[in-house]
C-alpha positions in Angstrom: 28.4 79.4 38.0 31.7 77.5 37.7 31.0 76.0 41.1 27.5 74.9 40.0 28.9 73.3 36.8 31.6 71.4 38.9 29.0 70.2 41.3 26.8 68.9 38.4 29.8 67.0 36.9 30.4 65.3 40.2 26.7 64.4 40.6 26.4 62.9 37.1 29.6 60.9 37.6 28.4 59.4 40.8 25.1 58.5 39.2 26.8 56.6 36.4 29.1 54.8 38.8 26.0 53.6 40.8 24.2 52.5 37.6 27.2 50.5 36.4 27.8 48.9 39.7 24.3 47.7 40.3 23.6 44.4 38.3 19.8 44.8 38.6 19.8 47.6 36.0 19.7 46.0 32.6 18.3 47.2 29.3 15.0 45.7 28.3 12.7 45.8 25.4 11.4 49.1 26.5 14.4 51.2 27.6 12.4 54.1 28.8 11.3 51.9 31.8 14.6 51.2 33.5 14.1 49.7 36.9 16.7 49.6 39.7 17.7 51.3 42.8 17.8 55.1 42.8 21.0 56.8 44.1 20.6 57.8 47.7 22.7 60.9 47.4 20.5 63.9 46.5 21.5 67.3 45.3 21.3 70.5 47.4 17.9 71.9 48.0 18.7 75.1 46.3 16.2 75.5 43.4 17.5 75.7 39.9 17.1 79.0 38.1 14.1 79.0 35.8 15.7 81.3 33.2 17.7 79.7 30.4 21.3 78.9 31.3 23.9 81.2 29.9 24.7 80.5 26.4 28.4 80.0 27.2 29.3 77.1 25.1 30.6 74.0 26.8 34.2 73.2 26.1 34.6 70.9 23.2 38.0 69.5 24.0 36.8 67.1 26.8 34.2 65.4 24.6 34.5 61.6 25.0 35.7 59.5 22.1 33.0 57.9 20.1 32.8 54.1 20.4 34.2 52.3 17.4 30.8 50.9 16.5 28.2 53.6 15.9 24.8 53.2 17.4 22.2 53.0 14.6 19.2 53.6 16.8 19.1 56.5 19.3 18.3 55.6 22.9 16.5 57.7 25.6 18.3 59.8 28.2 18.3 58.2 31.6 17.4 60.9 34.2 17.5 60.3 37.9 14.3 61.0 39.8 14.0 63.9 42.2 13.5 67.6 41.9 16.3 68.2 39.5 15.3 69.3 36.0 17.4 67.9 33.2 19.7 70.4 31.6 19.1 71.5 28.1 21.7 69.9 25.8 23.7 72.0 23.4 23.2 71.6 19.7 26.3 69.6 19.3 24.9 66.7 21.4 21.5 65.2 20.3 18.8 64.9 23.0 18.8 61.1 22.5 22.4 60.8 23.5 22.8 57.7 25.7 22.9 58.5 29.4 26.1 56.6 29.8 27.9 59.0 27.5 27.3 62.6 28.9 29.5 65.2 27.4 31.0 66.2 30.7 32.3 62.8 31.7 34.7 61.6 29.1 36.8 59.2 31.3 34.1 57.0 32.8 31.9 56.6 29.7 33.9 54.2 27.5 34.3 51.6 30.3 30.8 52.0 31.8 28.6 52.1 28.8 27.1 48.9 27.5 27.4 48.7 23.7 26.2 46.6 20.9 29.6 45.3 20.3 29.7 41.8 21.8 33.5 41.9 22.3 33.2 44.7 24.9 30.2 43.3 26.7 31.7 40.5 28.9 33.8 42.9 30.9 30.7 44.7 32.3 28.1 41.9 32.1 27.1 40.4 35.5 27.7 36.7 35.8 24.0 35.8 36.2 23.1 37.3 32.8 23.1 34.7 30.0 25.5 35.3 27.2 24.0 37.1 24.3 21.6 39.3 26.4 23.6 42.4 26.0 22.6 43.6 22.5 20.5 46.7 22.7 16.8 46.4 21.9 15.3 49.2 19.8 13.3 51.8 21.6 10.2 51.2 19.5 9.8 47.5 20.7 6.2 47.3 21.7 6.5 45.2 24.9 9.1 43.7 27.1 10.8 40.6 26.0 9.1 37.4 27.4 11.3 35.7 30.0 11.5 32.4 28.2 13.1 34.0 25.1 16.5 35.6 25.8 17.2 38.6 23.8 20.1 37.6 21.6 21.3 37.3 18.1 19.0 34.8 16.5 20.7 31.6 15.4 19.2 29.2 12.8 16.9 26.6 14.5 18.0 23.0 14.2 14.9 21.4 12.6 16.6 18.0 12.5 16.4 17.5 16.3 12.8 17.6 17.3 11.6 16.2 20.6 11.1 12.4 20.2 7.6 12.4 21.5 6.3 15.5 19.8 8.0 16.7 16.6 7.7 20.4 16.0 7.5 21.5 12.4 9.3 24.9 12.0 9.4 26.9 8.8 12.9 27.5 7.4 14.5 30.7 8.8 11.7 31.4 11.3 11.1 34.8 12.6 9.7 34.6 16.1 8.1 37.9 17.2 9.4 39.1 20.5 5.9 39.4 22.0 5.0 35.8 21.0 6.0 32.6 22.7 7.2 29.6 20.7 4.2 27.3 20.0 4.2 24.0 21.9 5.2 20.9 20.1 2.6 19.3 17.9 1.5 15.9 19.3 1.1 12.8 17.1 -2.6 12.9 17.9 -3.1 16.4 16.5 -5.1 16.0 13.4 -4.6 19.5 12.2 -2.6 19.4 8.9 0.8 20.9 8.9 1.0 23.7 6.3 4.8 23.2 5.9 4.4 19.6 4.7 1.5 19.8 2.2 3.6 18.0 -0.4 4.2 15.0 1.8 1.9 12.1 2.1 1.0 11.8 5.8 -1.0 8.7 5.2 2.0 7.0 3.7 4.1 8.0 6.6 1.8 6.3 9.0 2.3 2.9 7.4 5.9 3.0 6.3 8.6 1.4 8.4 11.4 3.9 9.4 9.6 6.7 7.5 11.5 9.9 7.4 10.5 12.7 9.8 8.1 15.2 8.3 9.6 18.1 10.3 11.3 20.9 8.5 11.5 21.2 4.7 9.5 18.6 2.9 11.6 16.0 1.2 10.6 14.3 -2.0 9.0 10.9 -1.5 11.1 8.0 -2.5 9.8 5.3 -4.8 7.1 3.1 -3.2 9.2 0.1 -4.2 11.9 1.3 -1.9 9.6 1.4 1.1 8.8 -1.4 3.5 5.4 -1.8 5.3 5.4 -1.8 9.0 2.5 -4.2 9.4 1.9 -3.9 13.2 2.1 -0.1 13.0 -0.2 -0.1 10.0 -2.8 -2.2 11.9 -2.7 0.0 14.9 -3.2 3.1 12.9 -5.9 1.6 10.8 -7.9 0.4 13.8 -7.9 3.9 15.3 -8.4 5.9 12.1 -11.7 7.5 11.1 -13.3 6.0 8.0 -11.9 8.6 5.6 -8.3 8.2 6.7 -8.8 4.4 6.9 -9.8 4.3 3.2 -6.7 6.3 2.2 -4.5 4.0 4.4 -6.0 0.9 2.7 -5.3 2.4 -0.7 -1.7 3.3 0.2 -1.0 -0.1 1.7 -2.2 -1.9 -1.4 -0.3 0.4 -3.7 2.9 -0.1 -1.8 2.5 -3.9 -1.8 1.8 -4.2 -5.5 4.5 -1.6 -6.4 7.1 -3.4 -4.4 6.4 -6.8 -5.9 5.6 -5.8 -9.5 8.5 -3.3 -9.6 6.4 -0.7 -11.3 6.2 3.0 -10.5 2.7 4.1 -9.6 1.4 7.7 -10.0 -1.6 9.6 -9.0 -3.4 10.7 -5.9 -4.9 8.4 -3.3 -8.6 7.9 -3.7 -11.0 9.2 -1.0 -14.4 7.7 -0.1 -16.0 10.6 -2.0 -14.0 9.9 -5.1 -15.0 6.2 -5.1 -18.6 6.9 -4.3 -18.8 9.4 -7.2 -17.2 6.9 -9.6 -19.6 4.2 -8.5 -22.5 6.5 -9.0 -21.3 7.4 -12.5 -21.0 3.7 -13.4 -24.4 3.0 -12.1 -25.9 5.7 -14.3 -24.0 4.4 -17.3 -24.6 0.7 -16.9 -27.7 0.4 -14.7 -25.7 -1.9 -12.4 -25.2 -0.9 -8.7 -21.8 -1.8 -7.3 -20.4 -1.5 -3.8 -16.7 -1.2 -3.2 -15.5 -3.3 -0.2 -12.2 -3.3 1.7 -11.5 -6.4 3.7 -8.5 -6.1 6.1 -7.6 -8.9 8.4 -5.9 -7.5 11.5 -4.2 -9.6 14.2 -7.4 -10.0 16.3 -10.2 -8.5 14.3 -11.6 -8.0 10.9 -12.2 -4.6 9.4 -14.8 -4.2 6.6 -15.3 -0.9 4.8 -18.2 -0.5 2.3 -18.5 2.4 -0.1 -21.7 2.9 -2.0 -22.6 5.0 -5.0 -22.9 8.7 -4.2 -26.3 9.9 -3.1 -27.2 6.5 -1.6 -28.6 6.7 1.9 -27.0 4.1 4.1 -27.0 3.6 7.8 -24.0 4.1 10.0 -23.4 2.8 13.4 -22.9 -0.4 15.2 -22.9 -4.0 13.9 -26.3 -4.7 15.5 -27.9 -1.7 13.9 -26.7 -2.6 10.4 -27.6 -6.2 10.8 -31.1 -5.4 11.9 -33.9 -6.7 9.6 -35.7 -3.4 10.2 -33.1 -1.7 8.0 -34.1 -3.7 5.0 -37.7 -2.8 5.5 -36.9 0.9 5.6 -37.9 1.3 9.3 -34.5 2.6 10.4 -33.5 6.1 9.4 -30.4 6.1 7.2 -27.8 8.8 7.0 -26.2 10.4 3.9 -22.8 8.7 4.5 -21.3 7.1 1.4 -19.1 4.8 3.5 -19.9 2.4 6.3 -17.3 0.6 8.4 -17.8 -2.6 10.3 -15.4 -4.1 12.9 -15.9 -7.8 13.4 -14.2 -8.7 16.7 -12.7 -12.0 17.7 -11.7 -13.0 14.2 -7.9 -13.6 14.3 -5.9 -13.2 11.2 -4.1 -16.5 11.5 -7.4 -18.4 12.0 -9.0 -16.6 9.0 -6.0 -17.5 6.7 -6.1 -21.1 7.9 -9.8 -21.3 7.0 -9.1 -19.9 3.5 -6.5 -22.6 2.8 -8.8 -25.3 4.2 -11.6 -24.2 1.9 -9.4 -24.4 -1.1 -8.2 -27.8 -0.1 -11.8 -29.0 0.2 -12.9 -27.6 -3.1 -9.9 -29.0 -5.0 -9.8 -32.5 -3.5 -10.6 -34.8 -6.4 -12.0 -37.4 -4.1 -14.7 -35.0 -2.8 -16.1 -33.7 -6.0 -19.4 -35.4 -5.3 -19.7 -34.2 -1.7 -20.4 -31.0 0.1 -17.6 -31.3 2.6 -16.7 -27.6 1.9 -19.9 -26.2 3.3 -18.9 -25.8 7.0 -15.9 -23.8 6.1 -17.7 -21.8 3.4 -20.4 -20.9 5.9 -18.0 -19.9 8.6 -16.2 -17.6 6.2 -19.5 -16.2 5.1 -20.4 -15.3 8.6 -17.1 -13.5 9.1 -16.8 -11.7 5.8 -20.3 -11.2 4.4 -22.9 -11.4 7.1 -21.8 -8.1 8.9 -22.5 -6.2 5.6 -25.5 -8.1 4.4 -28.3 -5.8 5.6 -26.5 -2.8 4.1 -26.1 -4.5 0.8 -29.6 -5.6 0.5 -31.1 -2.3 1.7 -29.2 -0.5 -1.1 -30.0 -2.8 -3.9 -26.4 -3.7 -4.6 -25.8 -6.1 -7.5 -22.0 -6.3 -7.7 -19.5 -6.6 -4.9 -16.0 -5.3 -5.8 -13.5 -6.5 -3.2 -10.1 -5.1 -2.4 -8.7 -7.9 -0.2 -5.9 -8.0 2.3 -2.8 -10.0 1.8 -3.5 -13.7 2.3 -7.1 -13.3 1.2 -6.7 -12.5 -2.5 -7.0 -16.1 -3.6 -10.2 -16.8 -1.6 -13.0 -18.0 -4.0 -15.5 -15.6 -2.7 -18.3 -16.8 -4.9 -18.2 -20.2 -3.1 -19.0 -18.7 0.3 -22.3 -20.0 1.6 -25.0 -18.5 3.9 -26.5 -21.9 4.7 -29.1 -21.7 1.9 -27.2 -20.4 -1.1 -23.9 -19.3 -2.4 -22.8 -15.7 -2.5 -22.7 -16.2 -6.3 -26.5 -16.6 -6.3 -26.9 -13.1 -4.8 -24.2 -11.0 -6.3 -21.7 -10.6 -9.1 -18.2 -10.6 -7.6 -14.9 -9.0 -8.7 -11.5 -8.6 -7.2 -9.3 -5.5 -7.6 -5.9 -4.6 -6.2 -7.3 -1.3 -5.0 -9.5 1.4 -6.4 -6.6 3.6 -7.4 -4.9 0.8 -9.3 -8.0 0.0 -11.4 -9.3 1.7 -14.6 -13.0 1.8 -13.8 -14.1 3.5 -17.0 -16.9 1.8 -18.9 -17.0 0.9 -22.6 -19.0 -1.6 -24.5 -16.6 -4.5 -24.9 -18.6 -6.0 -27.8 -17.1 -3.4 -30.1 -13.6 -4.8 -29.7 -12.0 -7.7 -31.5 -10.5 -10.9 -29.9 -7.0 -12.3 -30.2 -7.1 -16.0 -29.4 -3.8 -17.8 -28.9 -2.9 -21.0 -27.2 -1.3 -24.4 -27.4 -2.6 -27.9 -26.9 0.8 -29.6 -26.7 3.8 -28.8 -24.5 7.3 -30.3 -24.0 7.2 -30.8 -20.2 3.6 -30.1 -19.2 0.3 -31.9 -19.5 -1.5 -31.4 -22.9 -4.6 -29.3 -23.2 -6.6 -31.1 -25.8 -9.6 -28.9 -25.6 -7.7 -25.7 -26.5 -8.4 -25.8 -30.3 -12.2 -26.2 -29.6 -12.0 -23.5 -26.9 -10.4 -20.9 -29.3 -12.9 -21.7 -32.1 -15.9 -21.3 -29.7 -14.5 -17.9 -28.5 -13.7 -16.3 -31.8 -17.2 -16.9 -33.2 -20.4 -15.1 -33.5 -20.8 -12.4 -32.2 -17.1 -12.0 -31.7 -14.6 -11.2 -34.4 -10.9 -11.8 -34.3 -8.0 -14.1 -35.0 -6.8 -17.4 -33.7 -3.2 -18.6 -33.5 -2.5 -22.2 -32.3 0.5 -24.3 -31.2 3.5 -23.3 -33.4 2.0 -20.0 -34.2 1.8 -19.3 -30.4 5.3 -18.0 -29.9 6.6 -15.0 -27.9 7.9 -13.3 -31.1 4.7 -13.9 -33.0 2.7 -12.6 -30.1 4.8 -9.4 -30.1 4.5 -9.0 -33.9 0.8 -9.5 -34.0 0.1 -7.0 -31.2 2.4 -4.4 -32.9 0.4 -4.7 -36.1 -3.1 -4.5 -34.6 -4.8 -3.5 -31.4 -7.1 -6.0 -29.9 -9.7 -5.3 -27.2 -9.6 -8.9 -25.8 -6.6 -11.2 -25.6 -7.3 -14.8 -24.7 -4.4 -17.1 -23.9 -5.4 -20.8 -23.6 -2.2 -22.1 -22.1 -0.5 -23.1 -18.8 0.4 -20.3 -16.5 1.8 -20.3 -13.0 1.8 -17.7 -10.2 4.4 -18.6 -7.7 6.3 -16.9 -4.9 9.7 -15.3 -5.1 10.8 -13.0 -7.9 8.5 -12.0 -10.8 10.3 -14.3 -13.2 9.2 -17.3 -11.0 5.7 -16.7 -12.3 5.2 -17.2 -16.0 3.0 -17.8 -19.0 3.9 -20.8 -21.2 4.1 -20.1 -24.9 4.7 -22.8 -27.4 8.5 -22.2 -27.6 9.3 -20.7 -24.2 8.1 -19.6 -20.8 7.7 -15.8 -20.5 8.1 -14.5 -16.9 5.9 -11.8 -15.5 8.8 -9.4 -15.6 9.0 -10.0 -19.4 5.3 -9.5 -19.7 5.7 -6.1 -17.9 8.5 -5.1 -20.3 6.5 -6.3 -23.3 3.5 -4.3 -22.3 5.6 -1.2 -22.0 7.1 -1.9 -25.5 3.7 -2.4 -27.0 2.3 0.7 -25.2 -0.4 -1.2 -23.4 0.0 0.8 -20.2 -0.2 4.2 -21.8 -3.2 6.4 -22.4 -2.2 7.1 -26.0 -3.5 3.7 -27.2 -6.9 2.0 -26.8 -6.7 -0.1 -23.7 -7.0 -3.9 -23.6 -10.4 -4.5 -22.1 -9.7 -8.0 -21.0 -6.7 -10.4 -20.7 -7.8 -14.0 -20.1 -5.6 -16.9 -18.9 -7.8 -20.0 -19.1 -5.5 -22.5 -17.6 -3.5 -21.0 -14.7 -2.7 -21.9 -11.1 -1.8 -19.8 -8.1 0.3 -21.1 -5.2 -1.8 -21.7 -2.1 -0.9 -19.4 0.9 1.8 -17.5 -0.9 1.3 -13.7 -0.6 3.8 -13.0 -3.5 2.0 -15.4 -5.8 -1.2 -13.6 -4.8 0.3 -10.3 -5.8 1.3 -11.7 -9.2 -2.2 -13.1 -9.8 -4.1 -10.0 -8.5 -1.6 -7.6 -10.1 -1.7 -9.2 -13.6 -3.9 -6.4 -15.0 -1.7 -3.7 -13.4 1.4 -5.4 -14.8 0.1 -5.8 -18.3 -1.8 -2.5 -18.6 -5.1 -4.4 -19.3 -8.2 -3.0 -17.7 -9.2 -6.4 -16.4 -8.0 -10.0 -16.3 -9.8 -13.3 -16.0 -7.8 -16.2 -14.5 -8.2 -19.2 -12.2 -6.9 -19.9 -8.7 -6.3 -23.6 -9.6 -6.1 -25.8 -12.6 -9.6 -26.9 -13.6 -10.2 -30.0 -15.8 -9.8 -29.4 -19.5 -13.5 -30.2 -20.1 -14.6 -27.9 -17.3 -12.6 -25.0 -18.6 -13.9 -25.6 -22.1 -17.5 -25.4 -20.8 -16.9 -22.3 -18.7 -15.0 -20.3 -21.3 -17.4 -21.1 -24.1 -20.3 -20.0 -21.9 -18.6 -16.9 -20.7 -18.0 -15.4 -24.1 -21.5 -16.3 -25.1 -22.8 -14.4 -22.0 -20.4 -11.5 -22.6 -21.8 -11.0 -26.1 -25.3 -10.6 -24.5 -24.4 -8.8 -21.3 -21.4 -6.5 -21.9 -20.6 -6.3 -18.1 -17.7 -8.5 -17.4 -18.5 -9.4 -13.7 -22.2 -10.0 -14.5 -21.3 -12.2 -17.5 -19.0 -14.3 -15.4 -21.7 -14.6 -12.7 -24.3 -15.8 -15.3 -21.7 -18.3 -16.6 -20.9 -19.7 -13.1 -24.6 -19.9 -12.3 -25.2 -21.9 -15.5 -22.6 -24.4 -14.4 -24.0 -24.5 -10.8 -27.5 -25.2 -12.1 -26.4 -27.8 -14.6 -27.3 -25.7 -17.6 -23.7 -26.1 -18.9 -22.6 -29.7 -18.7 -20.8 -32.5 -20.5 -23.3 -35.0 -21.8 -22.8 -38.0 -24.2 -19.5 -36.6 -25.3 -20.9 -33.2 -26.1 -20.6 -29.8 -24.4 -24.0 -28.4 -23.8 -24.3 -24.6 -23.3 -27.1 -22.7 -21.6 -28.5 -21.5 -24.9 -28.9 -25.0 -26.1 -25.9 -25.0 -28.3 -23.9 -28.2 -28.3 -20.2 -28.6 -29.1 -18.5 -31.9 -29.8 -15.6 -32.7 -27.5 -12.2 -33.5 -28.9 -11.4 -37.2 -29.2 -9.2 -37.1 -26.1 -12.1 -36.0 -24.0 -15.0 -37.8 -25.7 -14.6 -40.8 -23.5 -15.8 -38.6 -20.6 -19.4 -39.2 -21.6 -21.0 -37.3 -18.7 -19.6 -34.7 -16.2 -21.5 -32.8 -13.7 -20.0 -29.3 -13.6 -22.1 -28.0 -10.6 -19.5 -28.5 -8.0 -17.7 -25.3 -7.0 -14.4 -26.9 -8.1 -15.4 -26.3 -11.7 -16.6 -22.7 -11.5 -15.4 -20.9 -8.3 -11.8 -20.8 -9.3 -12.3 -18.3 -12.1 -12.1 -14.7 -10.9 -12.4 -11.4 -12.6 -9.6 -9.0 -11.5 -9.8 -5.3 -12.2 -12.4 -3.4 -14.2 -15.7 -5.2 -13.5 -17.9 -3.3 -16.0 
C-alpha cells in the first residue's frame, strides 16, 4: 500500500508539471472544460480496488501552505483522462480543492498554481497572454468569454474619447455582460434617440458651431446667447431633414438668432408641427379666421418653404408639380391628413434673392417713382419664388391669413406688395410676421376691451418735425377707443415709466421717430421728447414694469408709427422683428421705412377705426391697406378722408398738400404687424 501511495504521488506531480509547462492550458469562463494536451505517461494497467481505501488518515504535516490570498469561489478538480478513478478526498480537504494544490504535493503547488493575486501571475503567465487575463473566472459563468473581450479587471471607460466618425454613447460605469459584445458605434445618420441624452437638445446640436459632444453624461446647455450658428452646417442639415425635424431646426435657429441679439434668455420647448397645427386650429375655432404658418428659409442655392395648416385640415403632400396643379383646388386630387407641407424651390440662390429684396425696397421708396409701377417686375419675380409654390395649397384650404417666419435678410421684405401679375398678395390674404412660433404669444383676446395709451411728439431738437402727430393721437384715442394722450413735453421717458406703473394699458401707441440699426442694441432707439431710449433700455424698462411676466395682463399691441429700419442689415432686422419679444408685448406694429406724415396719419387713423370693428389685428391692417390701395383713404382738399366717410382736417403745416393719392405701395406696404396676428 505504501508503494501504491508513493506511485500516486509521483504520477500527480508529473501531471502538474505537464500542466504548468504547457501554455495552451489556460483558465476560461467555464473551468470544467479545460483543453490542452493530455500527459502521454499512463499508469500501470493494474486495476484499482473497488473497495474503499483504508481509513488510514493522510499525514497532516506535509500539507501545503495556503496562499496568502484566499480563493472566495471554489474551483473544480482537474482529473486526467484514462482509466484511473479519482481518489476520495479526506474530510480535511474539500472536494472542490483546486487541482494545482493536491494535499500530497506541497512543494510544487505554490509555484505552479495560478492565483487571483496579480503580483504572482507574471512569473507563470506565457508571454502571448495579454496582461490581465489571469484572474480566475467563477465556475458558474454561463459561457466562455468572447475573444474580443479579454477577461480582466474592468477599468472605467473613457467616454471623452469617442471615435471621430461615430461617437458611442456609453452609460456611466457600464457593466458589459461577458456573453455580450460591445455594441458598434452609433453613426451620425442613426435616427434612433439616445436614451442617455434625453435632456440634451439634439436639434440644437445640429445647428450650433463647435457644439459639445453628446456622448457620456449629459451636460447642461449653455445660454443660447453664448452659442454661434454654423450657417453652412445648418443649411446642410435642414435640406436633408424630414419635415418634423426641419420645423424644430427652424424654430431653434430663430430662437438662437433673436436670443443672441436681444440678449434675453428664452425658455420653453421647441414647437413641433403638431403643436403649431393644434394652436392654429384652436384660433380658427375662436376667431373664424383660418391661418397658415409659413417658414421661409433661403439656403445657398435653393428656397425652402414649410406650410403648417390648422389641425384636421386635409392637405396634399408631394412634389411641387402636384401641389401647383389646378386640379387640387377643384378637389380632384386626393389629399392626405398631413398638417405640414414642404416645398423646395430649386435654383433660387440666397444672394440673388436678397438682392431682389433690396431692389424692391429701393423701387418702392424712390420719391421720383411714386406715380409709376416700376416695382412690378421685381414684385412679380419675388411672388413666383415665395408665394406661387404654395398658392394651390393655400387656396384649397381656404386660408385667410399668412403668418411668416422669415429667414435672416428677408424680415424687412414688404410681403403685401408682392404681385402675381394681376393683384397684390394683400388683395388675397392678411399677412403677419413673427420671429418664430415659439417666440410668439398666440392667445386670442378681444382687443376692444383694452384702453389705449397714446404718446408722441411733434417737435424734436435734431430730427424733422412730425406735425400730424397731435391729430393722429386725437383720432386714435376716440370712439370706440378709450384712453389717455400725452404730447410733446409730457412725452418723457420718466413720465412714460410713471404712467405705466400706475395703470395697465392694452395698447401703447408711440407717435415718434424710431430707428432700427445694426450693431449693438443701443444703436437702435425710440425718440422721446427729452432723450433717445435704446432698445436695451426698453428691454430693461419692460422688465421693471413687468410687461414680460405672466402675472400682469399683457400689452396686446405696441405701435411705432414713424420708424425706419436699415436696409440689408440683419441686426437691424432682428431689432425690428424682435420688438415684441424685447418689450413683452404680444404684437407690434411698425414700418420698414419713413412714410410721409400725411400718409401715416391716414393709415393710422384708418387702422384703429378698422380694429374697432374687426378685432383681429392682421385683418384690420389688411382692410386699412386695402382702403389706401383702392383710394378709399386719401388726402383731398386739405382733408383726410377715411373709408367710413369721416373727414379730418389736416394740420396747417400739411394743409397745403391739397390732394395726395395714397394708393402707391410706398404709403401702405411699409407697415407690418409683428407677433400675435389675432
